[in-house]
Legacy VTK file of the C-alpha trace (Angstrom):
# vtk DataFile Version 3.0
C-alpha trace
ASCII
DATASET POLYDATA
POINTS 699 float
37.783 3.601 6.095
37.234 0.085 4.788
34.310 -2.131 3.902
32.927 -3.925 6.943
31.232 -7.314 6.712
28.235 -7.997 8.933
26.069 -11.101 9.152
22.779 -9.556 10.218
22.687 -6.095 8.603
23.759 -4.699 5.248
26.818 -2.441 5.114
25.887 -0.021 2.318
28.253 2.906 2.824
29.820 3.877 -0.500
33.067 5.796 0.022
32.927 7.351 -3.431
29.375 8.571 -2.893
30.222 9.905 0.552
33.296 11.690 -0.867
31.057 13.555 -3.304
29.072 14.851 -0.312
32.118 15.661 1.829
31.779 18.980 3.606
27.980 18.992 3.428
26.891 17.461 6.740
23.195 17.649 5.910
23.678 15.751 2.655
25.761 13.122 4.472
23.031 12.818 7.096
20.453 12.285 4.352
22.714 9.725 2.671
23.127 7.854 5.955
19.375 7.937 6.490
18.646 6.529 3.048
21.018 3.571 3.343
19.765 2.763 6.842
16.179 2.813 5.560
17.104 0.505 2.685
17.432 -2.439 5.107
14.047 -3.395 6.566
15.791 -5.297 9.364
16.977 -1.898 10.587
13.772 0.043 10.318
10.468 -0.104 8.453
8.980 2.339 5.980
8.182 5.486 7.944
9.803 4.121 11.106
12.546 5.739 13.137
14.218 9.093 12.591
17.696 10.518 12.125
19.358 13.880 12.664
22.520 15.946 12.470
23.639 19.252 13.976
25.558 21.915 12.057
26.810 25.438 12.631
24.903 28.023 10.598
24.742 31.820 10.420
21.722 33.336 12.135
20.042 35.540 9.486
19.076 38.149 12.117
22.255 38.451 14.181
24.918 37.230 11.773
26.259 35.055 14.582
27.093 31.362 14.385
24.383 29.154 15.857
23.878 25.420 16.139
21.014 24.053 14.050
19.579 20.555 14.278
18.304 18.933 11.075
15.898 16.067 11.800
13.399 13.937 9.923
10.035 15.677 9.921
6.625 14.311 10.760
5.371 11.469 8.585
8.582 10.992 6.626
10.561 7.883 5.769
14.325 7.725 6.294
14.760 5.396 3.314
13.469 8.080 0.936
14.282 11.178 2.996
15.201 14.379 1.138
15.762 17.968 2.221
12.043 18.588 1.731
11.306 16.008 4.428
13.397 17.444 7.256
13.008 20.198 9.823
15.766 22.630 10.794
15.562 23.996 14.347
17.708 26.199 16.560
19.164 23.737 19.053
19.363 26.296 21.878
15.727 27.326 21.480
14.708 23.689 21.502
16.589 23.100 24.750
15.150 26.283 26.232
11.743 24.596 26.080
12.774 22.936 29.337
12.074 26.297 30.945
8.383 26.165 29.997
7.756 22.402 30.101
5.136 21.733 32.786
5.482 17.950 33.009
4.366 14.798 31.268
0.667 15.476 31.813
1.096 18.592 29.651
3.146 16.875 26.952
0.968 18.025 24.061
1.652 21.694 24.832
5.231 21.363 23.630
4.661 20.289 20.037
3.224 23.642 18.827
6.221 25.371 20.437
8.581 23.530 18.102
7.481 25.960 15.397
8.965 28.805 17.461
12.304 26.971 17.281
12.476 26.770 13.490
15.596 28.039 11.765
14.588 26.830 8.301
11.233 28.367 7.418
10.709 25.747 4.692
10.873 22.945 7.268
8.625 19.906 7.317
6.378 19.837 10.398
8.580 18.745 13.341
7.801 15.269 14.619
7.017 14.191 18.154
10.553 12.754 18.406
12.244 16.112 17.804
13.197 16.607 21.470
14.742 13.135 21.682
17.406 14.303 19.221
17.651 17.895 20.417
18.288 17.176 24.094
21.230 14.904 23.277
24.510 16.708 22.452
25.804 14.544 19.617
26.311 15.819 16.075
24.748 12.765 14.423
21.989 10.619 15.942
20.021 7.587 14.728
16.758 6.478 16.287
15.948 3.107 14.726
13.547 0.210 15.151
15.663 -2.853 14.357
13.912 -6.167 14.919
16.769 -7.454 17.074
16.796 -4.400 19.332
13.033 -4.365 19.750
13.256 -8.066 20.635
15.523 -7.062 23.499
13.440 -3.991 24.305
10.254 -6.115 24.412
11.760 -8.963 26.421
10.485 -9.496 29.944
13.905 -8.743 31.482
15.050 -6.215 28.899
17.284 -4.165 31.181
19.224 -7.184 32.426
19.717 -8.490 28.874
20.954 -5.075 27.740
23.514 -5.175 30.561
24.528 -8.741 29.666
25.213 -7.877 26.029
26.883 -4.471 26.314
27.875 -4.055 29.943
28.284 -0.338 30.672
28.474 0.657 27.004
24.698 0.960 26.484
22.100 2.796 28.504
18.514 1.655 29.059
15.326 3.583 29.780
11.934 1.998 30.515
8.971 2.276 28.178
7.543 5.761 27.864
5.421 7.333 25.195
7.512 9.416 22.761
7.593 13.103 23.576
9.505 15.819 25.390
9.656 13.935 28.658
11.211 10.915 26.974
13.842 13.300 25.617
14.530 14.374 29.192
14.880 10.736 30.225
17.436 10.134 27.459
19.348 13.220 28.560
19.374 11.980 32.165
20.483 8.488 31.100
23.440 10.004 29.244
24.337 12.317 32.125
24.296 9.347 34.511
26.329 7.203 32.083
28.534 9.592 30.063
30.585 6.849 28.361
27.684 4.960 26.719
27.459 4.658 22.937
23.702 4.286 22.745
20.443 3.747 24.605
17.889 0.949 24.422
14.316 2.229 24.818
12.186 -0.349 26.608
9.493 -1.738 24.307
10.448 0.717 21.613
13.817 0.804 19.872
17.332 2.192 19.797
19.276 5.477 19.981
22.873 5.599 18.743
25.190 8.451 17.804
28.558 9.594 16.488
30.714 12.647 15.801
30.464 12.102 12.039
27.779 10.618 9.847
29.975 7.603 9.142
30.812 7.010 12.821
27.113 7.185 13.649
26.316 4.720 10.868
28.949 2.232 12.007
27.868 2.577 15.630
24.265 1.779 14.658
25.269 -1.260 12.596
27.581 -2.612 15.293
24.969 -2.363 18.040
22.343 -4.041 15.849
24.830 -6.734 14.820
25.707 -7.473 18.454
22.052 -7.766 19.404
21.364 -10.002 16.394
24.271 -12.305 17.243
23.090 -12.614 20.836
19.654 -13.711 19.676
20.957 -16.016 16.935
23.143 -17.883 19.422
20.083 -18.704 21.547
17.289 -19.117 19.023
15.979 -22.668 18.935
18.461 -23.920 21.553
16.282 -24.398 24.656
13.004 -24.909 22.770
11.915 -24.892 19.134
11.180 -21.520 17.537
7.648 -20.515 18.533
7.299 -23.874 20.291
7.638 -25.802 17.048
5.210 -26.430 14.206
1.586 -27.201 14.997
0.737 -27.789 11.362
2.236 -27.783 7.868
1.650 -25.171 5.188
-0.153 -26.025 2.007
2.094 -26.295 -1.076
2.826 -22.901 -2.634
0.326 -23.118 -5.498
-2.452 -24.270 -3.184
-1.686 -21.404 -0.813
-2.052 -18.944 -3.677
-5.283 -20.599 -4.788
-6.825 -20.500 -1.304
-5.679 -16.910 -0.818
-7.114 -15.632 -4.109
-10.401 -17.426 -3.403
-10.896 -16.098 0.115
-9.413 -12.607 -0.353
-12.611 -10.982 -1.738
-14.626 -12.479 1.128
-12.191 -11.083 3.676
-12.131 -7.767 1.863
-15.912 -7.514 2.043
-15.924 -8.307 5.760
-13.116 -5.815 6.435
-14.982 -3.144 4.473
-18.066 -2.944 6.682
-17.016 0.567 7.718
-15.260 1.719 4.558
-13.835 -0.014 1.509
-10.323 -1.438 1.898
-7.497 -2.548 -0.377
-5.741 -5.825 0.406
-2.274 -7.340 0.395
-1.246 -10.987 0.770
2.024 -12.635 1.697
3.078 -16.194 2.407
6.585 -15.200 3.457
8.392 -18.028 5.235
8.634 -15.966 8.442
4.871 -15.545 8.422
4.255 -19.243 7.813
6.598 -20.246 10.630
4.595 -18.055 13.039
1.050 -18.830 11.932
1.713 -22.584 11.832
3.315 -22.644 15.283
2.274 -23.940 18.669
2.702 -20.452 20.144
0.374 -18.652 17.717
-2.601 -18.843 20.072
-0.583 -17.371 22.950
1.392 -14.685 21.135
-1.010 -13.305 18.504
-3.533 -11.913 21.055
-0.751 -10.070 22.903
-0.368 -7.673 20.006
2.735 -5.750 19.028
5.107 -3.715 21.180
6.804 -0.964 19.163
4.423 2.007 18.615
5.209 2.108 14.909
4.088 -1.518 14.641
0.662 -1.301 16.225
-0.160 2.101 14.734
-0.112 0.341 11.366
-1.297 -3.148 12.291
-3.876 -2.342 14.990
-3.675 -3.665 18.481
-3.771 -7.331 17.418
-4.486 -9.527 14.357
-7.492 -11.720 13.628
-6.683 -15.415 13.335
-9.035 -17.323 11.016
-10.517 -20.507 12.376
-10.426 -22.347 9.066
-8.562 -25.408 7.912
-5.811 -24.585 5.421
-7.496 -26.893 2.903
-11.009 -25.652 3.709
-13.482 -25.944 0.840
-14.045 -22.306 -0.117
-16.251 -22.916 -3.157
-19.459 -21.844 -1.393
-18.725 -18.178 -0.697
-21.891 -17.589 1.309
-21.143 -20.549 3.578
-17.589 -19.276 4.123
-18.915 -15.802 4.941
-21.340 -17.264 7.453
-18.528 -19.220 9.073
-16.229 -16.189 9.326
-18.742 -13.521 10.315
-18.848 -14.404 14.039
-15.058 -13.977 14.290
-15.259 -10.541 12.687
-18.151 -9.533 14.918
-16.203 -10.662 17.974
-13.127 -8.721 16.836
-15.217 -5.568 16.350
-16.820 -6.066 19.773
-13.460 -6.511 21.513
-11.980 -3.502 19.747
-14.952 -1.392 20.840
-14.493 -2.626 24.414
-10.786 -1.728 24.208
-11.726 1.774 23.077
-14.434 2.251 25.698
-12.285 1.010 28.570
-9.245 3.113 27.647
-10.702 6.331 26.227
-10.276 9.733 27.832
-12.734 12.602 27.923
-11.000 14.248 24.956
-10.157 11.127 22.933
-10.952 11.185 19.195
-13.987 9.193 18.094
-13.544 5.456 17.666
-12.149 4.478 14.290
-12.831 1.492 12.063
-13.216 -1.555 14.322
-12.231 -4.118 11.681
-8.878 -5.922 11.745
-5.956 -4.738 9.617
-3.986 -8.005 9.800
-5.623 -11.397 9.239
-3.704 -14.641 9.749
-4.763 -17.806 7.913
-2.758 -20.727 9.338
-1.251 -22.896 6.637
-1.907 -20.254 3.968
-0.497 -16.834 4.830
-1.237 -13.307 6.004
-3.654 -10.693 4.642
-3.603 -7.014 5.472
-6.268 -4.461 4.582
-5.957 -0.673 4.564
-7.022 2.447 2.690
-4.576 1.855 -0.169
-2.117 -0.724 -1.404
0.962 0.980 0.012
-0.556 1.220 3.496
-1.683 -2.412 3.353
1.745 -3.565 2.184
3.532 -1.532 4.824
1.203 -2.925 7.510
2.197 -6.399 6.337
5.876 -5.498 6.528
5.427 -4.110 10.016
3.679 -7.252 11.204
6.534 -9.339 9.824
8.803 -7.139 11.930
6.539 -7.809 14.891
6.863 -11.551 14.212
10.646 -11.177 14.151
10.476 -9.304 17.462
8.340 -11.990 19.082
10.644 -14.714 17.801
13.731 -12.942 19.144
12.215 -12.041 22.514
10.988 -15.598 23.022
14.448 -16.948 22.168
16.179 -14.925 24.884
13.434 -14.454 27.464
9.695 -13.918 27.182
7.891 -11.545 24.835
5.880 -8.729 26.437
3.565 -6.360 24.609
2.646 -2.839 25.632
-0.141 -2.549 28.200
-3.465 -1.850 26.485
-3.780 1.619 28.022
-0.331 2.624 26.789
-1.176 1.321 23.334
-4.466 3.222 23.308
-2.815 6.441 24.426
-0.622 6.317 21.350
-3.231 5.052 18.891
-5.707 7.750 19.934
-3.148 10.414 20.826
-4.471 13.842 19.872
-1.193 14.554 18.097
-1.580 11.353 16.080
-5.148 12.368 15.253
-3.889 15.765 14.091
-1.425 13.996 11.804
-4.269 11.929 10.330
-6.328 15.061 9.767
-3.435 16.607 7.814
-3.428 13.754 5.320
-4.428 14.788 1.772
-8.019 14.228 0.754
-8.511 10.885 -0.944
-9.047 10.870 -4.704
-12.453 9.935 -6.171
-11.478 6.350 -7.065
-9.328 5.714 -4.014
-10.023 2.264 -2.503
-11.224 0.929 -5.874
-9.592 -1.781 -8.000
-10.116 -1.841 -11.779
-9.373 -4.805 -14.037
-9.094 -3.708 -17.665
-8.859 -6.005 -20.655
-6.786 -4.884 -23.629
-4.959 -2.350 -21.471
-1.548 -2.855 -23.051
-2.131 0.140 -25.315
-4.664 2.339 -27.068
-8.043 2.939 -25.443
-7.451 0.374 -22.682
-4.200 2.007 -21.591
-5.798 5.451 -21.666
-8.569 4.159 -19.407
-6.016 2.640 -17.042
-4.093 5.929 -16.941
-7.204 7.940 -16.120
-8.447 5.637 -13.388
-4.986 5.410 -11.819
-4.709 9.196 -11.909
-7.977 9.375 -9.986
-6.787 6.986 -7.283
-7.735 3.493 -8.453
-5.509 0.451 -8.393
-5.145 -1.031 -11.854
-4.844 -4.594 -13.095
-3.501 -4.273 -16.632
-4.441 -7.274 -18.747
-3.538 -7.937 -22.350
-3.108 -10.877 -24.702
0.496 -9.784 -25.235
2.587 -10.140 -22.055
5.210 -7.666 -23.254
2.562 -4.992 -23.781
0.889 -5.747 -20.441
4.151 -5.624 -18.518
5.318 -2.467 -20.286
2.035 -0.731 -19.468
2.261 -1.849 -15.826
5.777 -0.445 -15.546
4.559 3.056 -16.383
2.920 3.309 -12.945
4.493 3.905 -9.562
4.841 1.093 -7.047
1.622 -0.084 -5.375
-0.582 1.319 -8.154
-0.826 -1.532 -10.638
-0.310 -5.175 -11.437
-0.546 -7.024 -14.719
-1.711 -10.345 -16.098
-1.738 -12.032 -19.477
-5.374 -12.437 -20.427
-6.896 -14.021 -23.509
-10.510 -12.910 -23.204
-11.650 -15.784 -25.418
-10.475 -18.204 -22.687
-12.430 -18.505 -19.455
-9.422 -20.042 -17.712
-7.237 -17.125 -18.746
-9.794 -14.629 -17.476
-10.138 -16.457 -14.166
-6.375 -16.458 -13.778
-6.323 -12.674 -14.281
-8.991 -12.195 -11.607
-7.046 -14.474 -9.253
-4.022 -12.225 -9.735
-6.140 -9.169 -8.951
-7.435 -10.766 -5.753
-3.944 -11.724 -4.621
-2.550 -8.279 -5.360
-5.363 -6.048 -4.121
-7.908 -8.226 -2.334
-10.573 -8.095 -5.023
-12.013 -6.048 -7.882
-14.545 -3.185 -8.031
-14.504 -2.183 -11.687
-14.380 -4.493 -14.706
-13.761 -2.883 -18.085
-13.867 -4.835 -21.308
-11.700 -2.855 -23.689
-9.982 -5.690 -25.540
-11.058 -5.800 -29.128
-10.309 -6.231 -32.768
-12.022 -5.143 -35.939
-12.702 -6.943 -39.206
-14.337 -4.930 -41.963
-15.589 -7.101 -44.849
-18.748 -7.549 -46.913
-20.730 -10.682 -46.114
-19.334 -12.548 -49.108
-15.801 -12.124 -47.772
-16.604 -12.656 -44.089
-15.549 -16.170 -43.137
-16.824 -18.295 -40.265
-13.365 -17.877 -38.761
-13.778 -14.078 -38.896
-17.229 -14.365 -37.351
-16.094 -16.696 -34.547
-13.085 -14.551 -33.702
-15.200 -11.411 -33.347
-17.778 -13.258 -31.263
-15.126 -14.860 -29.055
-13.232 -11.665 -28.277
-16.032 -9.108 -28.175
-19.088 -11.059 -27.029
-17.885 -14.200 -25.295
-15.035 -12.219 -23.751
-17.489 -9.677 -22.345
-19.749 -12.448 -21.043
-16.900 -14.254 -19.279
-15.436 -11.082 -17.794
-18.882 -10.105 -16.523
-19.645 -13.570 -15.164
-16.379 -13.986 -13.226
-16.338 -10.326 -12.196
-19.830 -10.731 -10.760
-18.641 -13.718 -8.712
-16.000 -11.459 -7.144
-18.490 -8.631 -6.581
-20.848 -11.001 -4.793
-18.091 -12.354 -2.540
-17.270 -8.793 -1.504
-20.847 -7.586 -1.163
-19.776 -4.068 -2.119
-21.517 -3.676 -5.470
-19.414 -2.991 -8.537
-19.106 -1.532 -12.020
-18.941 -3.297 -15.371
-18.203 -1.036 -18.318
-18.048 -2.384 -21.831
-16.302 -0.522 -24.621
-18.498 -1.174 -27.654
-18.873 1.048 -30.730
-21.153 3.346 -32.624
-21.281 0.505 -35.134
-23.566 -1.427 -32.798
-26.220 1.248 -33.316
-25.642 2.267 -36.913
-25.941 -0.002 -39.921
-23.141 0.442 -42.425
-21.726 -1.482 -45.373
-18.994 -4.120 -45.163
-19.391 -4.503 -41.405
-21.695 -7.450 -40.678
-19.399 -9.356 -38.300
-18.102 -6.402 -36.292
-21.386 -4.493 -36.143
-23.330 -7.578 -35.016
-20.823 -8.314 -32.250
-20.927 -4.720 -31.031
-24.727 -4.754 -30.981
-24.571 -7.942 -28.914
-22.212 -6.223 -26.459
-24.636 -3.355 -26.063
-27.680 -5.528 -25.444
-25.782 -7.816 -23.063
-25.015 -4.681 -21.064
-28.715 -3.863 -20.783
-29.612 -7.423 -19.831
-26.985 -7.563 -17.085
-27.916 -4.118 -15.809
-31.487 -5.335 -15.342
-30.332 -8.513 -13.597
-27.600 -7.125 -11.352
-29.001 -3.726 -10.398
-30.565 -4.900 -7.110
-27.062 -5.927 -5.980
-25.688 -2.424 -6.680
-23.731 -3.784 -9.652
-23.979 -1.208 -12.416
-23.431 -2.168 -16.047
-22.915 0.466 -18.734
-21.568 0.898 -22.246
-19.245 3.457 -23.783
-19.461 3.734 -27.569
-16.401 5.248 -29.245
-16.309 6.161 -32.904
-13.447 7.174 -35.124
-10.725 6.786 -32.496
-7.928 6.589 -35.019
-5.059 8.250 -33.173
-3.535 5.797 -30.699
-6.022 2.984 -31.307
-4.531 -0.407 -32.159
-7.514 -1.657 -34.182
-6.929 1.066 -36.755
-3.662 -0.515 -37.730
-3.675 -2.528 -40.954
-6.693 -4.197 -42.555
-9.453 -2.495 -40.563
-8.336 0.980 -41.634
-8.025 -0.225 -45.202
-11.516 -1.735 -45.066
-13.137 1.418 -43.660
-11.317 3.615 -46.173
-12.585 1.383 -48.990
-16.133 1.491 -47.631
-16.107 5.300 -47.649
-14.249 5.644 -50.947
-11.229 7.439 -49.484
-7.584 6.649 -48.738
-6.269 5.456 -45.374
-4.366 8.724 -44.990
-7.637 10.645 -45.326
-9.397 8.712 -42.539
-8.530 10.994 -39.560
-9.767 14.111 -41.309
-12.818 12.258 -42.645
-13.899 11.055 -39.213
-13.214 14.411 -37.556
-15.329 16.319 -40.095
-18.308 14.003 -40.165
-19.330 14.452 -36.480
-21.485 17.338 -35.311
-18.771 18.901 -33.182
-16.075 18.446 -35.831
-13.791 16.978 -33.148
-11.037 14.404 -33.321
-11.844 11.620 -30.842
-8.900 10.308 -28.870
-8.432 7.416 -26.408
-8.365 9.940 -23.550
-11.919 10.958 -24.430
-13.116 7.386 -23.982
-11.241 7.229 -20.680
-13.074 10.327 -19.465
-16.414 8.671 -20.173
-15.375 5.571 -18.209
-14.255 7.773 -15.327
-17.592 9.601 -15.339
-19.470 6.308 -15.084
-17.314 5.025 -12.239
-16.861 8.182 -10.165
-19.638 10.645 -10.993
-22.695 8.948 -12.495
-23.073 6.558 -9.590
-26.830 6.163 -10.074
-26.662 5.229 -13.752
-26.943 1.706 -15.098
-27.969 0.156 -18.387
-26.872 3.286 -20.217
-24.863 4.038 -23.330
-22.535 7.010 -23.534
-21.527 7.833 -27.086
-18.117 9.434 -27.412
-18.177 10.238 -31.099
-18.317 14.031 -31.391
-22.028 13.742 -32.113
-23.356 11.352 -34.735
-27.052 11.916 -35.324
-27.617 8.421 -36.740
-26.095 6.955 -33.549
-28.342 8.833 -31.120
-29.820 6.270 -28.754
-33.127 8.086 -28.593
LINES 1 700
699 0 1 2 3 4 5 6 7 8 9 10 11 12 13 14 15 16 17 18 19 20 21 22 23 24 25 26 27 28 29 30 31 32 33 34 35 36 37 38 39 40 41 42 43 44 45 46 47 48 49 50 51 52 53 54 55 56 57 58 59 60 61 62 63 64 65 66 67 68 69 70 71 72 73 74 75 76 77 78 79 80 81 82 83 84 85 86 87 88 89 90 91 92 93 94 95 96 97 98 99 100 101 102 103 104 105 106 107 108 109 110 111 112 113 114 115 116 117 118 119 120 121 122 123 124 125 126 127 128 129 130 131 132 133 134 135 136 137 138 139 140 141 142 143 144 145 146 147 148 149 150 151 152 153 154 155 156 157 158 159 160 161 162 163 164 165 166 167 168 169 170 171 172 173 174 175 176 177 178 179 180 181 182 183 184 185 186 187 188 189 190 191 192 193 194 195 196 197 198 199 200 201 202 203 204 205 206 207 208 209 210 211 212 213 214 215 216 217 218 219 220 221 222 223 224 225 226 227 228 229 230 231 232 233 234 235 236 237 238 239 240 241 242 243 244 245 246 247 248 249 250 251 252 253 254 255 256 257 258 259 260 261 262 263 264 265 266 267 268 269 270 271 272 273 274 275 276 277 278 279 280 281 282 283 284 285 286 287 288 289 290 291 292 293 294 295 296 297 298 299 300 301 302 303 304 305 306 307 308 309 310 311 312 313 314 315 316 317 318 319 320 321 322 323 324 325 326 327 328 329 330 331 332 333 334 335 336 337 338 339 340 341 342 343 344 345 346 347 348 349 350 351 352 353 354 355 356 357 358 359 360 361 362 363 364 365 366 367 368 369 370 371 372 373 374 375 376 377 378 379 380 381 382 383 384 385 386 387 388 389 390 391 392 393 394 395 396 397 398 399 400 401 402 403 404 405 406 407 408 409 410 411 412 413 414 415 416 417 418 419 420 421 422 423 424 425 426 427 428 429 430 431 432 433 434 435 436 437 438 439 440 441 442 443 444 445 446 447 448 449 450 451 452 453 454 455 456 457 458 459 460 461 462 463 464 465 466 467 468 469 470 471 472 473 474 475 476 477 478 479 480 481 482 483 484 485 486 487 488 489 490 491 492 493 494 495 496 497 498 499 500 501 502 503 504 505 506 507 508 509 510 511 512 513 514 515 516 517 518 519 520 521 522 523 524 525 526 527 528 529 530 531 532 533 534 535 536 537 538 539 540 541 542 543 544 545 546 547 548 549 550 551 552 553 554 555 556 557 558 559 560 561 562 563 564 565 566 567 568 569 570 571 572 573 574 575 576 577 578 579 580 581 582 583 584 585 586 587 588 589 590 591 592 593 594 595 596 597 598 599 600 601 602 603 604 605 606 607 608 609 610 611 612 613 614 615 616 617 618 619 620 621 622 623 624 625 626 627 628 629 630 631 632 633 634 635 636 637 638 639 640 641 642 643 644 645 646 647 648 649 650 651 652 653 654 655 656 657 658 659 660 661 662 663 664 665 666 667 668 669 670 671 672 673 674 675 676 677 678 679 680 681 682 683 684 685 686 687 688 689 690 691 692 693 694 695 696 697 698
């Protein structure tokens, strides 16, 4: 075994790693799956499936039996583990041929897979189970490489397959995945026993081998050969996608246009239910959306089932100039609305013309993928991961169209075939098995001062409850470190000086680029200066006003602009203090600023309520543990004011409230969560989180 060099795929097999797994065929199959899934040119997230067959001992008879281990329903080969696979008796699976009543009864077979299970801890078997089980090979890969789908989706796919591989590859015409397609693969192999793989028309690739490594190499070689065939022809007879129709804006202008229009698009895409966005200006996207062929190819839609299940039947192309003036959001909305209405109308017509008597109800009629020529591509879905994956799949679809056009002519699936997969009862059942969404799912929260302390605790709580988080902080190291505590697709971060309007706007732009917009704005950034009036300088006063009051004003003002573009309402929550309600010594600058924060909240609640924008205040008190403002001079000042030492402060604050409780950042976070997820008819309110301070009671 030696390292192999390919031009169009990544050879990732590590001999040392494989040696560690030697003798464990299932572990080697999982290893092969993971390295195949690591190259998006080979297959997308969640796309394709892999398997292996081993000899096991039947727990009832003690006899040796063949068991097939295959990726289960809804899994991803790039991250596949033993928990994500199904183990089935191969003989029982093949015996299903005895009860199979034909393609019109396809859905009857899937429940019977459970009667074939060897491993009782198996993941639910996928619809592709039979495709692996009816073939005799020990190791099988079913992949969706861009190059192979280009060939599979080409007008004369079968002839091209023959031209590239001669008699070494089989070919079967398009057919919806299921038991019957497994029978067609079996027949293709029986008719051509020396083939090393099969091209599935409009769909993808099957390859195999006696060992995991042989299967891996076979897959790479077939994909490499297909890629070379396309590369030799691309751009030779005619420019890629017919050549450029227009030029892209410069990179910074693309980002600016995208961040400006994203909340408008998000609002329009959320007419049925709120969506999270993703943006890319990948060079492959720009080449397609700026091309002469965009108008011809985009309406055709995608070919591979995995592609259109995630991207919808076709994208929406915006009829806007790349350098369109987007400053008047209402005018832009008015200009775009007819295109969205037309898309919804056409999708409804597609549903009505293709539906069956037992089809699931029509789903959201809004586009998932939106193309903005000269700028880039947006995708909108229920969460960031789904939106990002939809974007990745459409890039694969672009690659497929480019390849198919280079060697022949691109063909998409017929609308009825596409519908029968999109609204397949088995696909609907899979959707119904998805976990219930969390309370703040589909929401985006921008939090100032979230690099630590109360702000970070708020970010943690909202993320835990399903929100996407934009961590902002004056200190980039703190912001980035906080962001890195979350899993992928949960958060982003931005440096934000809340005393600078430009810095705040830049943070909101980042939020719009990353997630499509913002739903929750939380002003948690703060500082504290505790001095008597004689010692309070104008510099102290201005700093407190700039960070606490001006910062809140600017965050609210720019946040409201985003809310209005979206038309989805919103939440503004300001973290103030008990000190805005209670007069105490040595606190004139801080207490005045906090009182201003509280009254600004009431004023904005009164102004913005009719637009479903709710504005509320949370008043902490005595949050010493984990709070940054209690470091240094502030703690010393408060200790001096109360005639105690700094070390005595935690106990002092805990004992002085009615509940005798220590107040922690997590307690403030719970109040913010309540206002965003539970108290959805509250605005202009103050929630004190202080353990009960009678002199701070609002009424």
